[in-house]
Structures are given as structure tokens and as C-alpha cells.
C-alpha positions in Angstrom: -31.5 126.7 24.9 -32.5 129.9 23.3 -34.3 131.1 26.6 -31.1 130.6 28.5 -28.4 130.7 26.2 -25.8 131.0 29.2 -25.5 128.7 32.2 -23.3 128.7 35.2 -22.9 124.9 35.6 -22.0 121.8 33.7 -22.2 118.4 35.4 -20.2 115.8 33.6 -20.4 111.9 34.4 -17.8 110.0 32.8 -17.2 110.9 29.2 -20.5 112.8 28.5 -22.1 116.1 29.6 -24.9 114.8 31.9 -26.7 118.4 32.5 -26.2 121.9 31.8 -27.9 124.6 34.1 -27.8 126.6 37.2 -25.1 125.5 40.1 -27.6 124.8 42.6 -29.9 122.7 40.1 -26.6 120.7 39.3 -25.5 120.1 42.9 -28.9 118.7 43.6 -28.6 116.2 40.7 -24.9 115.1 41.5 -24.8 111.7 43.4 -21.7 110.4 45.2 -18.8 112.2 45.8 -17.9 114.9 43.0 -15.0 117.3 42.1 -16.0 120.9 41.4 -13.9 123.0 39.2 -14.6 126.4 39.6 -14.2 128.1 36.3 -14.2 131.6 38.3 -16.4 133.4 36.0 -14.6 132.4 32.9 -16.1 130.7 29.7 -16.8 127.1 29.6 -16.9 125.9 26.0 -16.8 122.8 23.9 -13.2 121.8 23.2 -14.1 121.9 19.4 -15.5 125.0 17.7 -18.1 123.0 16.1 -18.9 121.1 19.2 -22.1 121.6 21.5 -22.4 122.3 25.1 -25.6 120.2 25.8 -26.7 116.8 27.6 -25.5 113.9 25.9 -22.5 115.7 24.3 -18.8 114.4 24.9 -17.4 115.7 27.9 -14.8 117.5 25.9 -14.6 121.0 27.1 -12.5 123.9 27.8 -12.2 126.8 30.5 -11.1 129.9 28.6 -9.2 132.4 30.4 -11.7 135.5 29.6 -15.4 135.9 29.6 -16.9 135.7 26.2 -20.0 137.4 25.4 -20.1 135.3 21.8 -18.7 132.0 21.3 -17.3 132.7 17.8 -14.5 130.6 16.2 -12.1 133.4 16.3 -13.0 134.2 19.9 -12.4 130.6 21.1 -9.3 130.2 19.3 -7.8 133.7 20.6 -8.5 133.1 24.1 -5.9 131.4 26.2 -7.0 128.0 27.6 -6.9 127.5 31.4 -8.0 124.0 31.6 -9.1 121.1 29.1 -11.1 118.1 29.5 -11.3 115.2 27.2 -13.8 112.6 27.4 -14.2 114.0 31.2 -10.5 113.9 32.0 -8.5 116.9 32.6 -5.7 116.8 30.1 -4.4 120.3 30.5 -4.4 122.4 33.8 -2.5 125.8 33.4 -3.0 127.1 36.9 -3.7 123.8 38.8 -7.6 124.4 39.0 -8.4 121.0 38.9 
């Protein structure tokens, strides 16, 4: 969203991203028991460089161990990964944050 290029929360349901927005907004939308993964101010990005982070996108995400101001291919590839999700499931959790 060009009006809001950065968000502080991602809601994943099953294998898809359900919504991207503010933590308060997405907590209201979550139903039932939820697992919260705190990215601690780091960057959440699509697992593939050409992927998108929007509602309906595959829940293939990663948390990068840095705060990026631009999500370029080089920046994403160069940042160490803290956590990775594939189809909404944790497949790599370096520091046990999930």
C-alpha cells in the first residue's frame, strides 16, 4: 500500500496471509487461540525476493535480523535470518522465538 508502505503486524491463517496492518487492528481480527511471534522491531519479508506481503499471498515469510529501510534483493539476501515460515509453519527458528 503506497499510503502505508510499512506495517507492524501480519496475520497468517493456514497457508495464506490473511491481513497486513497494525498490531491492534490484527489482534481484533484474530479469532480463537493465536500464536504471536514478536519480530522485536526487525523486518518481516516474503521468503522469496519476488514475493509479496499482502492479503492472500502465500504465508512464506522470514524475519530478518535487521531493520531494513529498503527491501532490495541484495539487502534481503545479505541479512541473517532469525525465523522462516513456509506455508504458515515454522521451518527455521534460530533463536527459539516461535
